[in-house]
All heavy atoms as an XYZ file, in Angstrom:
717
protein
N      12.479      0.244     -6.058
C      11.784      0.039     -4.822
C      12.490      0.850     -3.743
O      13.696      1.012     -3.765
C      11.773     -1.444     -4.466
C      10.874     -1.720     -3.320
S      10.440     -3.450     -2.973
C      10.637     -4.316     -4.462
N      11.699      1.332     -2.794
C      12.238      2.128     -1.698
C      11.633      1.616     -0.386
O      10.483      1.180     -0.360
C      11.942      3.641     -1.911
C      10.464      3.927     -1.852
C      12.679      4.481     -0.919
N      12.439      1.627      0.682
C      11.962      1.219      2.003
C      12.041      2.427      2.917
O      13.070      3.106      2.971
C      12.809      0.056      2.555
O      12.718     -1.039      1.644
C      12.321     -0.376      3.918
N      10.925      2.701      3.628
C      10.840      3.887      4.476
C      10.151      3.545      5.791
O       9.378      2.592      5.864
C      10.001      4.977      3.792
C      10.618      5.560      2.555
C       9.679      6.628      1.980
C      10.374      7.389      0.895
N      10.729      8.733      1.281
N      10.408      4.364      6.809
C       9.658      4.306      8.060
C       8.541      5.336      7.938
O       8.805      6.521      7.685
C      10.561      4.586      9.273
C      11.656      3.536      9.360
C       9.730      4.621     10.561
C      12.677      3.783     10.444
N       7.285      4.891      8.111
C       6.115      5.736      7.874
C       5.068      5.527      8.961
O       5.106      4.545      9.696
C       5.498      5.383      6.506
C       6.425      5.489      5.296
C       5.891      4.672      4.137
C       6.589      6.943      4.897
N       4.117      6.451      9.029
C       2.962      6.336      9.922
C       1.750      5.927      9.100
O       1.537      6.426      7.992
C       2.642      7.675     10.593
C       3.571      8.052     11.692
C       3.104      7.480     13.006
C       3.961      8.067     14.114
N       3.857      7.315     15.325
N       0.929      5.054      9.651
C      -0.318      4.655      9.003
C      -1.371      5.718      9.295
O      -1.609      6.080     10.446
C      -0.799      3.277      9.525
C      -2.146      2.917      8.933
C       0.233      2.210      9.223
N      -2.005      6.235      8.233
C      -3.092      7.204      8.387
C      -4.428      6.479      8.357
O      -5.289      6.707      9.206
C      -3.022      8.288      7.287
C      -4.190      9.251      7.408
C      -1.693      9.031      7.357
N      -4.618      5.591      7.381
C      -5.883      4.861      7.251
C      -5.665      3.657      6.346
O      -4.718      3.618      5.559
C      -6.973      5.764      6.684
N      -6.581      2.692      6.446
C      -6.537      1.513      5.591
C      -7.964      1.095      5.264
O      -8.840      1.134      6.124
C      -5.809      0.363      6.302
C      -5.725     -0.901      5.488
C      -5.049     -2.039      6.235
O      -4.527     -1.877      7.327
N      -5.069     -3.207      5.635
N      -8.193      0.676      4.021
C      -9.517      0.197      3.628
C      -9.649     -1.287      3.962
O      -8.658     -1.986      4.176
C      -9.768      0.385      2.117
O      -8.853     -0.431      1.386
C      -9.611      1.842      1.707
N     -10.876     -1.761      3.964
C     -11.137     -3.190      4.118
C     -10.675     -3.906      2.861
O     -10.757     -3.352      1.766
C     -12.638     -3.448      4.319
C     -13.177     -2.903      5.607
C     -12.836     -3.802      6.793
O     -11.842     -4.526      6.791
N     -13.663     -3.740      7.804
N     -10.231     -5.120      2.998
C      -9.815     -5.906      1.837
C     -11.040     -6.336      1.032
O     -12.083     -6.677      1.603
C      -9.036     -7.133      2.293
N     -10.902     -6.277     -0.285
C     -11.916     -6.777     -1.204
C     -11.225     -7.761     -2.146
O     -10.003     -7.754     -2.269
C     -12.593     -5.640     -2.005
C     -13.355     -4.701     -1.079
C     -11.580     -4.863     -2.816
N     -12.004     -8.576     -2.801
C     -11.429     -9.533     -3.751
C     -11.681     -9.041     -5.168
O     -12.800     -8.662     -5.511
C     -12.009    -10.929     -3.523
C     -11.444    -11.550     -2.271
C     -12.049    -11.354     -1.039
C     -10.277    -12.292     -2.324
C     -11.504    -11.898      0.116
C      -9.724    -12.842     -1.168
C     -10.352    -12.638      0.047
O      -9.808    -13.173      1.168
N     -10.611     -9.021     -5.961
C     -10.675     -8.553     -7.342
C     -10.253     -9.703     -8.257
O      -9.495    -10.585     -7.856
C      -9.758     -7.324     -7.557
C     -10.242     -6.135     -6.737
C      -8.309     -7.636     -7.212
N     -10.759     -9.703     -9.507
C     -10.362    -10.758    -10.447
C      -8.861    -10.692    -10.736
O      -8.290     -9.617    -10.846
C     -11.159    -10.438    -11.710
C     -12.221     -9.491    -11.292
C     -11.735     -8.791    -10.070
N      -8.234    -11.865    -10.833
C      -6.800    -11.925    -11.111
C      -6.482    -13.197    -11.881
O      -6.880    -14.295    -11.473
C      -6.002    -11.905     -9.811
O      -4.640    -12.144    -10.068
N      -5.743    -13.048    -12.953
C      -5.282    -14.208    -13.722
C      -4.077    -14.868    -13.054
O      -3.720    -15.989    -13.378
C      -4.925    -13.786    -15.143
C      -6.115    -13.311    -15.930
C      -5.728    -12.884    -17.323
C      -6.943    -12.358    -18.051
N      -6.615    -11.866    -19.380
N      -3.441    -14.167    -12.122
C      -2.247    -14.687    -11.447
C      -2.591    -15.577    -10.258
O      -1.734    -16.263     -9.734
C      -1.361    -13.535    -10.978
C      -0.783    -12.720    -12.108
C       0.094    -11.610    -11.583
C       0.666    -10.787    -12.727
N       1.528     -9.719    -12.243
N      -3.834    -15.552     -9.808
C      -4.239    -16.316     -8.639
C      -4.830    -17.658     -9.059
O      -5.465    -17.768    -10.106
C      -5.273    -15.516     -7.845
O      -5.744    -16.265     -6.748
N      -4.626    -18.672     -8.223
C      -5.141    -20.013     -8.527
C      -6.660    -20.052     -8.632
O      -7.210    -20.743     -9.479
C      -4.685    -21.014     -7.465
C      -3.188    -21.252     -7.490
O      -2.562    -21.003     -8.548
O      -2.649    -21.672     -6.452
N      -7.343    -19.312     -7.745
C      -8.804    -19.331     -7.752
C      -9.419    -18.180     -8.546
O     -10.629    -17.988     -8.526
C      -9.353    -19.355     -6.323
C      -9.039    -18.081     -5.558
O      -8.403    -17.169     -6.071
N      -9.478    -18.026     -4.313
N      -8.601    -17.391     -9.231
C      -9.115    -16.309    -10.075
C      -9.435    -15.022     -9.339
O      -9.923    -14.075     -9.936
N      -9.175    -14.973     -8.029
C      -9.420    -13.771     -7.241
C      -8.212    -13.476     -6.368
O      -7.511    -14.390     -5.924
C     -10.656    -13.931     -6.363
C     -11.945    -13.986     -7.136
C     -13.134    -13.951     -6.198
O     -13.023    -14.292     -5.023
N     -14.268    -13.536     -6.703
N      -8.005    -12.190     -6.098
C      -6.871    -11.750     -5.287
C      -7.356    -10.673     -4.329
O      -8.109     -9.772     -4.720
C      -5.773    -11.184     -6.207
C      -4.444    -10.810     -5.588
C      -3.749    -12.051     -5.032
C      -3.547    -10.161     -6.628
N      -6.945    -10.763     -3.062
C      -7.317     -9.739     -2.078
C      -6.578     -8.442     -2.395
O      -5.405     -8.456     -2.769
C      -6.976    -10.211     -0.672
N      -7.287     -7.310     -2.251
C      -6.698     -5.985     -2.481
C      -7.204     -5.034     -1.409
O      -8.382     -5.032     -1.057
C      -7.100     -5.450     -3.859
C      -6.552     -4.063     -4.139
C      -6.997     -3.543     -5.492
C      -6.440     -2.153     -5.747
N      -6.912     -1.601     -7.018
N      -6.289     -4.227     -0.888
C      -6.619     -3.205      0.100
C      -5.772     -1.980     -0.209
O      -4.694     -2.099     -0.791
C      -6.307     -3.732      1.506
O      -6.544     -2.744      2.482
N      -6.247     -0.819      0.181
C      -5.504      0.427      0.013
C      -5.098      0.936      1.388
O      -5.870      0.837      2.345
C      -6.348      1.482     -0.704
C      -6.860      1.061     -2.071
S      -5.574      0.701     -3.266
C      -4.970      2.347     -3.594
N      -3.873      1.471      1.477
C      -3.379      2.011      2.739
C      -2.781      3.392      2.476
O      -2.141      3.614      1.453
C      -2.357      1.065      3.402
C      -2.053      1.521      4.830
C      -1.104      0.929      2.561
C      -1.347      0.463      5.667
N      -3.038      4.310      3.387
C      -2.497      5.672      3.299
C      -1.382      5.802      4.321
O      -1.612      5.612      5.524
C      -3.620      6.670      3.584
C      -3.228      8.109      3.428
C      -4.466      8.976      3.562
N      -4.120     10.309      3.987
C      -4.958     11.152      4.549
N      -6.203     10.813      4.777
N      -4.559     12.349      4.897
N      -0.182      6.095      3.838
C       1.003      6.186      4.682
C       1.594      7.588      4.608
O       1.591      8.206      3.544
C       2.053      5.171      4.226
C       1.617      3.707      4.242
C       2.658      2.835      3.561
C       1.372      3.240      5.664
N       2.111      8.080      5.738
C       2.668      9.433      5.804
C       4.082      9.383      6.365
O       4.348      8.654      7.325
C       1.783     10.297      6.703
C       2.191     11.747      6.778
C       1.187     12.541      7.587
C       1.539     14.001      7.568
N       0.526     14.795      8.255
N       4.980     10.170      5.775
C       6.341     10.265      6.289
C       6.324     10.905      7.673
O       5.448     11.695      7.998
C       7.225     11.061      5.327
C       7.473     10.322      4.032
C       8.483     11.001      3.128
O       8.964     12.096      3.467
O       8.785     10.416      2.075
N       7.321     10.557      8.482
C       7.407     11.091      9.837
C       7.807     12.562      9.799
O       8.529     12.996      8.911
C       8.436     10.300     10.645
C       8.175      8.796     10.752
C       9.305      8.143     11.534
C       6.848      8.521     11.399
N       7.324     13.322     10.754
C       7.661     14.744     10.836
C       6.425     15.557     11.150
O       5.613     15.167     11.974
N       6.278     16.674     10.454
C       5.181     17.600     10.713
C       3.911     17.280      9.944
O       3.759     16.211      9.344
N       3.017     18.255      9.950
C       1.709     18.105      9.305
C       1.789     18.068      7.781
O       0.861     17.608      7.132
C       0.785     19.255      9.708
C       0.418     19.201     11.180
O       0.478     18.097     11.767
O       0.084     20.257     11.745
N       2.859     18.557      7.195
C       2.934     18.710      5.743
C       3.893     17.727      5.075
O       4.369     17.968      3.977
C       3.316     20.155      5.392
C       2.335     21.146      5.976
C       2.667     21.888      7.106
C       1.064     21.292      5.434
C       1.760     22.778      7.665
C       0.144     22.171      5.985
C       0.496     22.914      7.097
O      -0.406     23.781      7.645
N       4.155     16.611      5.735
C       5.043     15.601      5.164
C       4.333     14.879      4.012
O       3.111     14.875      3.923
C       5.479     14.600      6.235
C       6.260     15.213      7.371
C       7.533     15.906      6.935
O       8.188     15.426      5.994
O       7.887     16.933      7.539
N       5.129     14.256      3.145
C       4.584     13.533      1.997
C       3.759     12.342      2.446
O       4.058     11.697      3.447
C       5.709     13.037      1.088
C       6.403     14.175      0.353
O       5.801     15.255      0.213
O       7.547     13.969     -0.088
N       2.694     12.061      1.670
C       1.843     10.907      1.914
C       1.785     10.051      0.661
O       1.973     10.545     -0.455
C       0.429     11.344      2.290
C       0.342     12.027      3.627
C      -1.086     12.254      4.085
O      -2.031     11.731      3.451
O      -1.258     12.966      5.082
N       1.506      8.767      0.850
C       1.400      7.821     -0.256
C       0.111      7.018     -0.098
O      -0.190      6.557      1.008
C       2.590      6.848     -0.259
C       3.930      7.536     -0.230
C       4.596      7.765      0.970
C       4.530      7.973     -1.401
C       5.822      8.403      1.005
C       5.765      8.620     -1.375
C       6.399      8.828     -0.172
O       7.617      9.463     -0.136
N      -0.630      6.870     -1.176
C      -1.766      5.968     -1.212
C      -1.269      4.725     -1.929
O      -0.905      4.785     -3.099
C      -2.974      6.574     -1.952
C      -3.400      7.888     -1.308
C      -4.117      5.576     -2.011
C      -3.929      7.754      0.094
N      -1.220      3.611     -1.218
C      -0.592      2.401     -1.742
C      -1.605      1.268     -1.844
O      -2.456      1.104     -0.971
C       0.519      1.945     -0.807
S       1.698      3.217     -0.359
N      -1.459      0.472     -2.886
C      -2.229     -0.754     -3.019
C      -1.467     -1.882     -2.335
O      -0.239     -1.928     -2.380
C      -2.455     -1.075     -4.482
N      -2.201     -2.773     -1.693
C      -1.619     -3.984     -1.116
C      -2.392     -5.163     -1.698
O      -3.619     -5.097     -1.836
C      -1.754     -3.987      0.409
C      -1.060     -2.833      1.087
S      -1.090     -2.938      2.895
C      -2.827     -2.938      3.266
N      -1.683     -6.235     -2.035
C      -2.314     -7.382     -2.667
C      -2.018     -8.665     -1.898
O      -1.029     -8.755     -1.171
C      -1.810     -7.541     -4.108
C      -2.198     -6.401     -4.997
C      -1.295     -5.404     -5.297
C      -3.480     -6.313     -5.533
C      -1.639     -4.345     -6.119
C      -3.832     -5.257     -6.355
C      -2.914     -4.279     -6.645
N      -2.864     -9.672     -2.088
C      -2.647    -10.994     -1.511
C      -2.729    -10.994      0.005
O      -3.561    -10.306      0.604
N      -1.829    -11.762      0.632
C      -1.836    -11.890      2.098
C      -1.593    -10.562      2.796
O      -2.130    -10.320      3.872
C      -0.800    -12.921      2.550
C      -1.182    -14.327      2.156
O      -2.352    -14.626      1.958
N      -0.195    -15.194      2.024
N      -0.788     -9.687      2.200
C      -0.522     -8.379      2.809
C      -1.804     -7.558      2.913
O      -2.017     -6.847      3.892
C       0.545     -7.612      2.017
C       0.994     -6.280      2.594
C       1.568     -6.451      4.011
C       2.007     -5.614      1.690
N      -2.684     -7.672      1.922
C      -3.945     -6.926      1.934
C      -4.862     -7.368      3.067
O      -5.721     -6.610      3.514
C      -4.663     -7.087      0.597
N      -4.681     -8.588      3.556
C      -5.515     -9.106      4.635
C      -5.011     -8.695      6.012
O      -5.707     -8.858      7.006
C      -5.601    -10.630      4.536
C      -6.209    -11.155      3.231
C      -6.119    -12.672      3.188
C      -7.628    -10.671      3.050
N      -3.799     -8.142      6.095
C      -3.248     -7.659      7.366
C      -3.904     -6.341      7.753
O      -4.225     -5.525      6.902
C      -1.740     -7.459      7.249
S      -0.825     -8.961      6.945
N      -4.088     -6.146      9.049
C      -4.680     -4.905      9.565
C      -3.592     -4.078     10.243
O      -2.858     -4.585     11.081
C      -5.782     -5.212     10.587
C      -6.871     -6.106     10.066
C      -7.773     -5.363      9.149
C      -8.943     -6.271      8.778
N      -9.634     -5.820      7.631
N      -3.506     -2.794      9.857
C      -2.557     -1.866     10.461
C      -3.345     -0.715     11.073
O      -4.137     -0.068     10.392
C      -1.567     -1.351      9.413
C      -0.736     -2.447      8.803
C      -1.085     -2.998      7.589
C       0.376     -2.936      9.464
C      -0.331     -4.016      7.024
C       1.136     -3.960      8.914
C       0.781     -4.502      7.694
N      -3.150     -0.480     12.355
C      -3.895      0.551     13.077
C      -3.437      1.939     12.685
O      -2.232      2.177     12.487
C      -3.735      0.349     14.577
N      -4.384      2.854     12.585
C      -4.069      4.259     12.306
C      -3.166      4.779     13.417
O      -3.389      4.506     14.597
C      -5.343      5.081     12.216
N      -2.109      5.477     13.031
C      -1.159      6.035     13.990
C       0.025      5.140     14.274
O       0.994      5.583     14.888
N      -0.026      3.876     13.845
C       1.102      2.984     14.107
C       2.254      3.296     13.161
O       2.065      3.798     12.058
C       0.683      1.518     14.003
O       0.240      1.219     12.706
N       3.455      3.013     13.612
C       4.663      3.229     12.821
C       5.035      1.914     12.155
O       5.048      0.866     12.803
C       5.807      3.721     13.719
O       5.387      4.912     14.388
C       7.044      4.041     12.898
N       5.331      1.990     10.853
C       5.652      0.785     10.084
C       6.897      1.011      9.232
O       7.258      2.144      8.937
C       4.476      0.377      9.165
C       3.242      0.018      9.985
C       4.140      1.462      8.154
N       7.527     -0.086      8.862
C       8.573     -0.070      7.837
C       7.923     -0.632      6.587
O       7.420     -1.763      6.600
C       9.783     -0.920      8.251
C      10.413     -0.363      9.523
C      10.805     -0.976      7.114
C      11.521     -1.227     10.089
N       7.885      0.157      5.513
C       7.192     -0.248      4.295
C       8.136     -0.228      3.098
O       8.896      0.717      2.917
C       6.008      0.682      4.031
N       8.057     -1.276      2.302
C       8.763     -1.323      1.022
C       7.745     -0.978     -0.061
O       6.715     -1.643     -0.181
C       9.340     -2.717      0.768
O      10.343     -3.003      1.703
N       8.034      0.090     -0.805
C       7.104      0.595     -1.812
C       7.700      0.469     -3.201
O       8.875      0.751     -3.403
C       6.770      2.064     -1.538
C       6.305      2.405     -0.120
C       6.057      3.907     -0.005
C       5.055      1.630      0.237
N       6.871      0.056     -4.151
C       7.286     -0.026     -5.558
C       6.474      1.011     -6.338
O       5.253      1.051     -6.260
C       7.016     -1.429     -6.107
C       7.499     -1.596     -7.542
C       7.262     -3.005     -8.056
N       5.844     -3.204     -8.317
C       5.134     -4.247     -7.900
N       5.694     -5.184     -7.160
N       3.869     -4.343     -8.204
N       7.179      1.864     -7.069
C       6.554      2.910     -7.873
C       6.583      2.469     -9.329
O       7.631      2.079     -9.845
C       7.305      4.234     -7.715
C       7.291      4.756     -6.302
C       8.228      4.328     -5.372
C       6.328      5.663     -5.902
C       8.210      4.791     -4.073
C       6.303      6.139     -4.598
C       7.250      5.704     -3.683
N       5.442      2.529     -9.991
C       5.385      2.146    -11.404
C       4.426      3.065    -12.141
O       3.506      3.619    -11.550
C       4.974      0.681    -11.547
C       3.648      0.336    -10.908
C       3.427     -1.155    -10.797
O       4.336     -1.908    -10.476
N       2.216     -1.580    -11.060
N       4.678      3.245    -13.417
C       3.803      4.069    -14.249
C       3.283      3.229    -15.401
O       3.875      2.233    -15.792
C       4.541      5.294    -14.828
O       5.644      4.842    -15.597
C       5.026      6.220    -13.729
N       2.127      3.652    -15.922
C       1.577      3.016    -17.112
C       0.795      4.048    -17.913
O       0.377      5.082    -17.395
C       0.701      1.808    -16.763
C      -0.543      2.158    -16.004
N      -0.558      2.338    -14.639
C      -1.809      2.365    -16.419
C      -1.783      2.635    -14.247
N      -2.563      2.658    -15.314
N       0.642      3.760    -19.189
C      -0.050      4.658    -20.109
C      -1.384      4.027    -20.488
O      -1.493      2.822    -20.694
C       0.809      4.870    -21.366
C       0.217      5.832    -22.380
C      -0.650      5.138    -23.422
O      -0.456      3.943    -23.674
O      -1.541      5.797    -23.974
N      -2.417      4.845    -20.551
C      -3.734      4.394    -20.983
C      -4.402      5.521    -21.755
O      -4.610      6.609    -21.213
C      -4.582      3.993    -19.773
O      -5.871      3.602    -20.171
N      -4.684      5.277    -23.025
C      -5.370      6.260    -23.883
C      -4.666      7.614    -23.908
O      -5.306      8.662    -23.854
C      -6.832      6.425    -23.450
C      -7.623      5.151    -23.593
O      -7.408      4.385    -24.522
N      -8.523      4.911    -22.663
N      -3.350      7.596    -23.953
C      -2.580      8.830    -24.048
C      -2.328      9.536    -22.734
O      -1.665     10.566    -22.703
N      -2.835      8.996    -21.638
C      -2.594      9.578    -20.319
C      -1.681      8.644    -19.526
O      -1.727      7.430    -19.688
C      -3.907      9.757    -19.558
O      -4.730     10.684    -20.209
N      -0.865      9.230    -18.652
C       0.062      8.452    -17.854
C      -0.370      8.471    -16.394
O      -0.823      9.501    -15.886
C       1.487      8.995    -17.993
C       2.050      8.718    -19.364
C       1.837      9.602    -20.412
C       2.763      7.554    -19.617
C       2.328      9.338    -21.686
C       3.264      7.275    -20.873
C       3.040      8.162    -21.901
O       3.526      7.886    -23.154
N      -0.219      7.338    -15.741
C      -0.643      7.175    -14.361
C       0.489      6.547    -13.559
O       1.262      5.765    -14.092
C      -1.881      6.277    -14.278
C      -3.045      6.800    -15.053
C      -3.234      6.424    -16.370
C      -3.937      7.685    -14.476
C      -4.302      6.903    -17.107
C      -5.010      8.179    -15.198
C      -5.191      7.784    -16.516
N       0.559      6.890    -12.264
C       1.556      6.286    -11.393
C       0.839      5.481    -10.314
O      -0.124      5.958     -9.709
C       2.443      7.321    -10.726
C       3.507      6.691     -9.842
C       4.473      7.691     -9.261
O       4.131      8.831     -9.023
N       5.689      7.257     -9.021
N       1.315      4.271    -10.089
C       0.793      3.415     -9.036
C       1.871      3.234     -7.985
O       3.059      3.148     -8.303
C       0.415      2.035     -9.587
C      -0.728      2.096    -10.586
O      -1.633      2.927    -10.402
O      -0.703      1.307    -11.550
N       1.447      3.171     -6.734
C       2.356      2.862     -5.637
C       1.840      1.562     -5.018
O       0.686      1.490     -4.594
C       2.391      3.979     -4.577
C       3.375      3.639     -3.470
C       2.732      5.319     -5.213
N       2.687      0.543     -4.997
C       2.317     -0.760     -4.458
C       3.195     -1.050     -3.246
O       4.433     -0.971     -3.347
C       2.481     -1.875     -5.522
C       2.137     -3.236     -4.927
C       1.617     -1.585     -6.740
N       2.564     -1.362     -2.132
C       3.305     -1.776     -0.935
C       3.585     -3.266     -1.076
O       2.657     -4.071     -1.159
C       2.497     -1.492      0.318
N       4.857     -3.629     -1.166
C       5.221     -5.030     -1.324
C       5.485     -5.721      0.003
O       5.392     -6.934      0.109
C       6.464     -5.184     -2.225
O       7.544     -4.441     -1.666
C       6.170     -4.680     -3.629
N       5.783     -4.938      1.053
C       5.981     -5.486      2.392
C       5.776     -4.377      3.401
O       6.223     -3.236      3.192
C       7.400     -6.069      2.546
C       7.593     -6.793      3.858
O       6.641     -7.463      4.316
O       8.676     -6.680      4.438
N       5.083     -4.683      4.495
C       4.900     -3.731      5.587
C       5.081     -4.492      6.894
O       4.463     -5.536      7.106
C       3.500     -3.071      5.567
C       3.300     -2.269      4.266
C       3.316     -2.164      6.779
C       1.939     -1.615      4.157
N       5.940     -3.957      7.752
C       6.187     -4.535      9.075
C       5.869     -3.490     10.120
O       6.386     -2.375     10.084
C       7.648     -4.982      9.220
C       8.063     -6.053      8.248
C       7.358     -7.360      8.484
O       7.112     -7.748      9.633
N       7.017     -8.052      7.424
N       5.001     -3.853     11.084
C       4.643     -2.948     12.177
C       5.815     -2.874     13.152
O       6.431     -3.889     13.481
C       3.405     -3.470     12.876
C       2.739     -2.446     13.768
O       3.263     -1.317     13.890
O       1.679     -2.751     14.337
N       6.157     -1.664     13.590
C       7.200     -1.472     14.596
C       6.477     -1.338     15.935
O       5.773     -0.371     16.181
C       8.021     -0.190     14.316
C       8.723     -0.284     12.981
C       9.029      0.037     15.440
C       9.448      0.995     12.583
N       6.654     -2.326     16.783
C       5.986     -2.299     18.095
C       6.758     -1.407     19.044
O       7.952     -1.534     19.190
C       5.889     -3.721     18.676
C       5.126     -4.639     17.794
N       3.760     -4.590     17.681
C       5.522     -5.636     16.967
C       3.355     -5.515     16.837
N       4.414     -6.166     16.385
N       6.023     -0.488     19.658
C       6.681      0.461     20.579
C       6.351      0.139     22.011
O       5.379     -0.354     22.362
C       6.242      1.887     20.262
C       6.696      2.300     18.886
C       6.306      3.753     18.590
O       5.939      4.499     19.476
N       6.395      4.136     17.350
C-alpha cells in the first residue's frame, strides 16, 4: 500500500454491485481518477472505491491524501492490475 498527496480529476456516481462480503448482498462502488501533483504529464490512477468511501463525494481539482492498494490477478491467461483506494482524506485549503 502507498499513501500519496494527489489531485482529484473526476469521480463517478456510486452504484451498488453484488457482494458476498456485505450483509445485504450489495456493496457501493465508485471510480475516482487521481493525478500526482506537478505538471500536465504527471502519473494518473483510476481507482475503485468500495463501501462508505464510495459514497463520499470529492470535487474535481481538490487535493487529497489517498492510500492506494495495488493488486494483480490472472484471468484466462491474461494479467490485470487493480488500484483500490482504501482511504481518501480531503485537504481543506
